[in-house]
N, C-alpha and C positions, 0 to 999 in steps of 0.2 A: 443430235440424231439418235433416234431410238434404235434398239437392236434390230427391229424389223426393217428400219430404213437403211441399215449398214449394207454396203455392197457385198453380195455373196462371193466367197472365195472360189476361185476356179479350182478345178481338180489338181492342176499343177502346183498351185499355191498350197493347197492342203497337203499334198505329198511332200513339198519342200519343208513345210512346218513340222510334219511328222518326223522327217529325216533329221531336222535340227534338234528336235526333242530327244530322239533316239541317240543322237551324237552326244548331247549333254549328259544323258543317263549313262552312256558308255564311258565317257570321261570320268564321271564320278565313281563308277565301278572300278575303273583302272586305278584311280587315285587310292581308293579304299584297299584294293588288292595290294598295291605297292606299299601302303602304310602297314598293312597286316604282315606283309613279307618282311619289312624292316623290323617290326616288333618281334616276329618269330626269330629272325637272325640275332637280334640283340638278346632275346630270351635264351637262345642256345649259347651265345657267348657268355652271358652272365652265369648260366648254369655250369658251363665248362670251367669258368674261373672259380666258382664255388667248389666244384669237384676237385680241381687242382689244389685249391687252398686246403681242403679237407685232407687230401692225400699227403700234401706237404706237412701239414700239422701232425697227421698220424705218424709219418716217418720221423719227424723231429721228436715227437713224444716217445716213440719206440726207441729211437737212438739214445734219448736222454735216459730212459729207463734201463737200457742195456749198456750204458757207458761203463768203462772199467771202474772198479771200486778199490780204493786204497786198502792196503793190507793192515795198516795201523789205525786204531781208533779207540774210543772210550766204550766201556760197558755202561749200560744204564744203571742208575741207582736201583737197588733192590734185586739185582741179578748177579749171579756168579760168573766166573770166566768160562764156564761150560755152557753158558746160555740159559741157565736155569732160574726160573721164578718159583720159589718154594711157598706153597700154600699150607698154612698151619691153622689150628683152631683160633688163633689170635689174629689171623689175617696173613698177608704176604710178609714173609720174613724180611726184615730190614737188612740190607747188605750194602756196604760202601761201594762206590764206583771204583773201577779199576781200568786197566788198559789191556788191549789185545793186539797181537801181531800175527796175522795169518801166515806171513812168510816164515815164521819160526816153527810152524806145524808141519811135520813130515807128510809127504804125499804117499799114500799106500802103494806098495809095489805090486799088489795083486788085489783083485776084487773078490771078497768072500762070497760064497754062494748065498742065495736068498734064504733067510731064516737061520743062518749060522749064528752061533752064540758070539756076541760082541763083547769086547773087553772095555766097555765104557767106563770112564772115570767117575769116582764118587757115587756109586750106586749101591754099594754093599750095606748090609744091616749095620746099625750103630747101637752098641750096647746101652741099655737103659733108656733108649729113645723110641718114639713111635715107629711103626713099620714105615719103611721108606719106599715110596713109589716114584720112579723116574720115568718120564715118557718123552721120547723124541717124536715130535709131530711136525706136520707140514700143513699149512692152511689151505692148500689146494687139493690135498689128498682125500679122496672120497672115503677110503677105509678109515682114516683118522676121524672124519666126521661121524662115521658109523660107530666107531669106538666111543666117541664122546656121547653120542645119543643113546648108546646102549649102556655104558657103564659110568657116565658122568655123574648121575645122581647118586649112585652107589659110592663113588669116591667122595663126593661132596658130603654125604652123610657121615662117613668115617673121619673125614677131616674135621668136621664140626664137633664130633665127640672126642677128638684128640687121639684116636687110635692109630691114625696114619698121617703122614705128610705127603703131599703130591708136588713133585717138581717137574714142571713143564719146560722142555727145551725145544722151542720152535726153530726149525732149520729150513734152509732153502734147497732141499734135496731135489725137488721137482721143478726147478726153474725152467727146464727145457719143455715142461708141459704147459707153458704159457708163452706169449710173444713179448712179455714185458718183465720177465723175472718176477712174476707175481709172488711166488713162494717167499723169496727174500724180501720183497717190498712189504708184504703183510707181516712177516716176522719182525722186520724193523719197526713197523708201525706199532706192533704190540709192545716192542721195547720202549717206544716213545711213551706209551701209556704207563708202562711200568715205572718209567723214570719220574713222571710227574703226578700220576694218580694211581699208585699201587692198589688202593682200595677198590678200583674199578677194573683192575686187570682181568679178573676172572669173568666179569660181565663182558668185557671186550673180547676175550678169548672165545666165549660161547657165541657172541654175536657174529664173529668172523665165520664160524662154521654155519650158523643159521643162514648167512647170506653168501655162502660159498659159491664162487663162480664155476662155470664149466671148465674142464681141462681143455688145453689147446686153443684157448682164446686169449684175449688181453688181460683178463682178470679185472678186478675192481680198480678204478682210478685212484690216484692219490687223494683227490678231493673226497671221494667216497670213503676211503679208509679214514680220513680225518672226520668226516661227518658222522660215521658210526661211533667214533670215540665221543663225539659231542652228544650223540643220542643216548649213550649209556651213562652220561654224567661226568665224563673225564674232562680234564682241562684241555685247552686247545693244543693239538699236536701238529697242526698243518705245517708250520715252519720246520719242525723236526722231521716230518715225513718228506717234505719237498727238498730239504737240504741233505737228505740221506744220512742223517747224523749217525744212525746205528747200523748202517749197511756194512761197514767194516767189522763190526761186532758179529753180525749174522754170518758174514763170510768166514770169520775165524771159527765160530762154533760149528758151522756146517763142515768145514774142512777137518776140524778135530773129530767130529762124529764119523766122517768117512774114514779117517785114519785109524780108528779103533774098531772098524767093522760094521758100523751102522749103515746099512745099504737099502733100507726100506723103512717106511713109516706106516703105522706107528711102531716104534720099537720101545717096548715097555719092560721095565725091571721092577720086581717086587723083592725088596731086601736082597738085591744082587742077582736074583734068578730071572732070566729073560723069558717073558711070556711068549709062548709059541716056538721055543727053541730048546735044544738040549734035552735033558731028562724029563722036563715038564712040557714037552712039545704038544702032547695031547691033552693037557690039563686046561679046562676052561678058566677064564680069568677070575670069576668069583671064587672058584675053588682054590686057585693059586693064592689069592689074597687071603682067604679064610685060613689056609694052611699056615701062612706067614703070621697071621694074628694069633693063631693057636700056639705056634712055636714061641712067639714072643711072650705069651701069657705064662708059659711054663718056666721062663727064666726069672 
């Protein structure tokens, strides 16, 4: 039967057919909407799980970073018990490892005023030796970064010509300015480099300031601290950093610094004279250094 010979549908049949077609389209639309709704719900659930996972991980990481640190521990090779790495014209001064005990260091009974002269140990001039520069620094301290960027090349120049030695003592004075005790973690990471790659210590020191994180945040991660060491050519320090090997060391030297009146960073001494404090409070750093070099030359 040709289309022309097919019986013509009545109006009622055409209406019923249209209704059936509309019903099928509506059913398909409802199924699609139901499927999309389920996908949306599962998407929200998955996103919520991910958010919870990230929060839990962040809390665990923060708790791990802020866990109590033992009082006793080893000093890194090439550092003294005051936390110092001494830079000389022949490289970092080799020093045997030792032990520290933060519990044996007295807690100061009063907080000195900012800028007061500190009675820091082993900072005085030494007869017959180069001018001795000792600097207490904190790796999250913006003023320390500014001091390094302003005077670092000057110090490097004098170290190379043998007229001075520079002893850096990184401490965790500003741990409260991050959520993960970044100051202490960074100082401990620097100690890890000092322990295994002393020839890369100064490069690592400068790299930490070049990539200094903002205050009041989490600071750089342990993985980042380790990768920076790799970037400057040091040996792998990841296990040392993750195991907190030298956190007791940093705890001890930070406590010692506070006990002798170091209450701000950078606190810098030039042959025993504290930069920015005492009789030389108004003397700029290059002048203070030049005065010490001139005095040494007369002896």
